[in-house]
DRENLUMMAR-394056 format. One line per 5 residues: number of its first residue (from 1); their letters; for each residue x, y, z of N, C-alpha, C, O. Coordinates in steps of 0.1 Angstrom, whole numbers, plus 2048, in hexadecimal, padded with zeros to 3 digits. Layout:
N
NUM> A> X/Y/Z/X/Y/Z/X/Y/Z/X/Y/Z ~ ...
//
This chain:
98
1> MQKVE> 3FD/37D/229/3F2/37B/231/3EE/372/236/3E2/372/239 ~ 3F6/362/23A/3F6/35B/23F/3F6/35E/24F/3EF/35B/259 ~ 402/364/24A/40A/364/25C/3FF/36C/265/3FD/369/271 ~ 3F8/376/25F/3EE/37D/262/3E4/377/26B/3E3/37A/277 ~ 3DE/36F/267/3D6/367/268/3DB/358/276/3D8/350/27F
6> DTKKN> 3E3/35B/26F/3E9/34C/279/3E9/355/287/3E0/355/290 ~ 3F1/35C/288/3F2/36C/297/3E6/36E/299/3E5/371/2A5 ~ 3DD/36F/293/3CE/374/296/3C7/362/29C/3BE/361/2A4 ~ 3CD/35A/297/3C4/34E/29E/3CF/349/2AB/3C9/347/2B6 ~ 3E0/347/2AC/3E3/345/2B5/3DF/350/2C5/3DC/34B/2CF
11> TEDKE> 3E0/35C/2C2/3DB/363/2CB/3C9/362/2CF/3C5/367/2DA ~ 3C1/35C/2C9/3B4/35B/2CD/3B3/34F/2D2/3A9/34D/2D8 ~ 3BE/340/2D0/3BC/336/2D6/3C3/33B/2E7/3BE/336/2F1 ~ 3CC/341/2E7/3D4/344/2F7/3CB/34E/300/3C9/35A/2FE ~ 3C6/346/309/3BE/34C/316/3C4/35A/31C/3CE/35C/324
16> NPILS> 3BB/363/317/3C3/373/321/3C5/36C/331/3BB/366/336 ~ 3D0/36D/338/3CF/367/345/3CB/377/34E/3C8/377/35A ~ 3CC/383/346/3C4/38C/34E/3B7/38D/351/3B3/394/35A ~ 3B1/386/34A/3A1/387/344/39C/374/344/390/370/342 ~ 3A7/36C/347/3A2/360/347/394/35C/356/38C/353/354
21> WLAEE> 396/365/362/38E/367/368/380/36C/366/379/36D/370 ~ 37C/36F/35A/371/373/357/367/36A/350/368/365/345 ~ 35E/36A/356/351/35E/34E/344/368/34D/343/36F/357 ~ 33C/36A/344/332/373/33E/328/36B/345/31F/370/34B ~ 329/35E/344/31B/357/34A/31C/356/35B/316/34E/362
26> DAPEI> 324/35E/360/322/363/370/319/36B/372/30F/368/378 ~ 31C/375/36C/311/380/36C/30B/381/360/30F/38D/361 ~ 305/381/353/300/382/348/2F2/38B/34E/2F0/391/344 ~ 2EB/38D/356/2E1/395/358/2E7/3A4/357/2E1/3AD/353 ~ 2F4/3A6/35B/2F8/3B4/35E/303/3B4/356/30C/3BB/35B
31> GIAVK> 308/3AE/349/30F/3AD/342/31F/3B3/348/326/3BC/343 ~ 323/3AA/354/32F/3A8/35B/332/399/35E/32A/38F/35D ~ 341/39A/362/344/38E/367/348/38F/373/350/398/375 ~ 343/384/37F/347/383/38A/34E/377/38C/349/36E/384 ~ 358/372/394/35E/36A/399/35B/365/3A3/35A/359/3A4
36> EPLPE> 359/36B/3AA/354/367/3BD/349/36C/3C1/347/378/3C0 ~ 341/365/3C5/336/36D/3CE/338/37B/3D6/342/37B/3DC ~ 333/384/3D7/333/396/3DA/335/391/3EB/338/39C/3EF ~ 335/38A/3F6/333/38C/400/346/383/3FF/34F/387/407 ~ 348/37C/3F9/358/37A/3F5/361/381/3F2/36C/380/3F6
41> YVKGV> 35C/38B/3EA/364/398/3E4/366/3A2/3ED/372/3A4/3F1 ~ 358/3AB/3F1/35C/3B3/3FA/365/3AA/405/371/3AF/407 ~ 363/3A1/40C/36F/39F/413/380/39B/40F/388/397/418 ~ 381/39D/407/38E/39C/3FD/391/3AB/3FE/39D/3AF/401 ~ 38A/3B1/3FD/38B/3BF/3F8/38F/3C4/408/398/3CB/409
46> GYEFN> 389/3C0/412/38B/3C8/421/396/3C0/41F/39E/3C8/41B ~ 39C/3B5/420/3A7/3B3/420/3B3/3B7/41B/3BD/3B7/421 ~ 3B0/3BA/40E/3B9/3C0/405/3BC/3D3/40C/3C6/3DA/40D ~ 3B0/3D4/40F/3B2/3E0/419/3B9/3E4/422/3BE/3EF/425 ~ 3B9/3DA/426/3C1/3D9/435/3CE/3DA/431/3D3/3E4/437
51> KITWP> 3D6/3D5/42B/3E3/3D3/422/3EB/3DC/41F/3F7/3DC/41C ~ 3DE/3EA/422/3E4/3F7/418/3ED/3FF/429/3E9/401/435 ~ 3F6/401/423/3FF/408/42C/3FC/41A/42A/401/421/422 ~ 3F1/41D/433/3F2/42A/431/3FC/437/437/402/436/442 ~ 3FC/442/42F/406/44A/438/3FD/455/441/3F1/45A/441
56> TREQV> 40A/457/448/409/45F/458/402/46C/44D/400/46E/441 ~ 3FE/472/45D/3F5/47B/45C/407/48C/459/408/497/453 ~ 40F/485/463/41C/48F/45D/420/490/44E/422/49B/449 ~ 420/483/447/426/483/435/417/488/42F/416/492/428 ~ 410/483/432/401/48D/42A/403/499/42C/3FD/4A0/424
61> TNEFI> 40A/4A2/436/406/4AE/439/412/4B5/432/413/4BF/42C ~ 41B/4AE/436/42B/4AF/42A/426/4B3/41B/423/4BD/416 ~ 424/4A6/417/420/4A4/40A/413/4B0/405/416/4B7/3FB ~ 40A/4B1/40A/404/4BE/40A/40A/4CB/40A/408/4D2/400 ~ 410/4CF/412/418/4DD/410/422/4DD/404/424/4E5/3FB
66> NVIII> 429/4D1/406/42D/4D2/3F7/429/4D0/3E6/42F/4D0/3DC ~ 41C/4CF/3E9/416/4CE/3DA/413/4E0/3D8/413/4E7/3CE ~ 40F/4E2/3E5/406/4F4/3E2/415/4F9/3E3/415/506/3E2 ~ 421/4F5/3E5/42C/4FE/3E3/430/4FF/3D5/433/509/3CF ~ 42E/4F3/3D2/436/4F0/3BF/429/4F6/3B8/42B/4FE/3AE
71> VAIIS> 41B/4F3/3BC/413/4FD/3B6/416/508/3B8/419/50C/3AD ~ 418/50F/3C1/41C/520/3C5/423/522/3B5/420/527/3AA ~ 42C/51B/3BB/43A/520/3AD/437/51E/3A0/43B/525/397 ~ 430/512/39F/42F/511/390/424/51E/38B/424/520/37F ~ 41D/523/390/416/52D/38C/41A/53B/38E/414/543/388
76> VMVYA> 422/53E/396/429/549/398/433/548/38A/437/552/384 ~ 434/53F/386/440/53B/378/438/53D/371/43B/547/36C ~ 428/538/36C/424/538/363/41F/545/35D/41D/54A/352 ~ 41B/54C/36E/418/55A/36A/424/567/364/422/571/35E ~ 433/562/36A/43B/56B/367/43D/568/35B/443/572/356
81> FDIGF> 43C/55B/350/43E/55B/344/433/561/340/436/569/336 ~ 425/562/342/41B/56D/33B/41C/574/33B/419/579/330 ~ 422/57E/344/425/58C/344/42F/58F/339/42C/597/330 ~ 43D/586/33B/446/58A/333/444/589/324/448/591/31C ~ 43B/57D/322/436/57C/310/42C/589/30E/42D/590/304
86> DNLFS> 423/58C/319/419/595/317/423/5A6/311/424/5AC/306 ~ 428/5A7/31D/42E/5B1/316/43E/5B0/30D/440/5BA/307 ~ 447/5A7/30B/448/5A0/2FC/43E/5A6/2F0/43F/5B0/2E9 ~ 435/59E/2EF/42C/5A1/2E6/428/5B0/2E5/426/5B5/2DA ~ 428/5B6/2EF/424/5C2/2EA/42A/5CB/2E7/426/5D7/2E6
91> LFKGA> 436/5C6/2E6/444/5D1/2E4/441/5CF/2D2/440/5D8/2CA ~ 441/5BF/2CE/443/5BB/2C3/439/5C1/2BE/43C/5C5/2B3 ~ 42B/5C4/2C2/41D/5CD/2BF/421/5D9/2C0/41B/5DE/2B6 ~ 428/5E2/2C4/42B/5F0/2C4/434/5F4/2BA/435/5FF/2B7 ~ 43E/5EA/2B5/44B/5ED/2AD/43E/5EA/29D/43D/5F4/296
96> IAK> 438/5E3/29C/433/5DF/291/429/5E6/28D/426/5E8/281 ~ 422/5EC/299/419/5F9/291/41D/606/28E/417/60D/286 ~ 429/609/294/432/615/292/434/618/280/43B/621/27C
//
């Protein structure tokens, strides 16, 4: 039992690096924490947004066509399995009914 309590104490004492920037007193009225003022945050979002490498129109078109083809193939496969199992169960149902 002592080990469990020591482990809990050690984990509580360590500051979580992911959440270390959160401070409830920064925005207690709405219940969230804010590290920096909103204009600076928006500016940072814009900066990060500009670093995104967007795909070309050709890449998007090719990937869209690939997705449509794969969905069509899988749909046909599911339909074929459905028809096949329906016929198989109909045979069993007919054999049991006789």
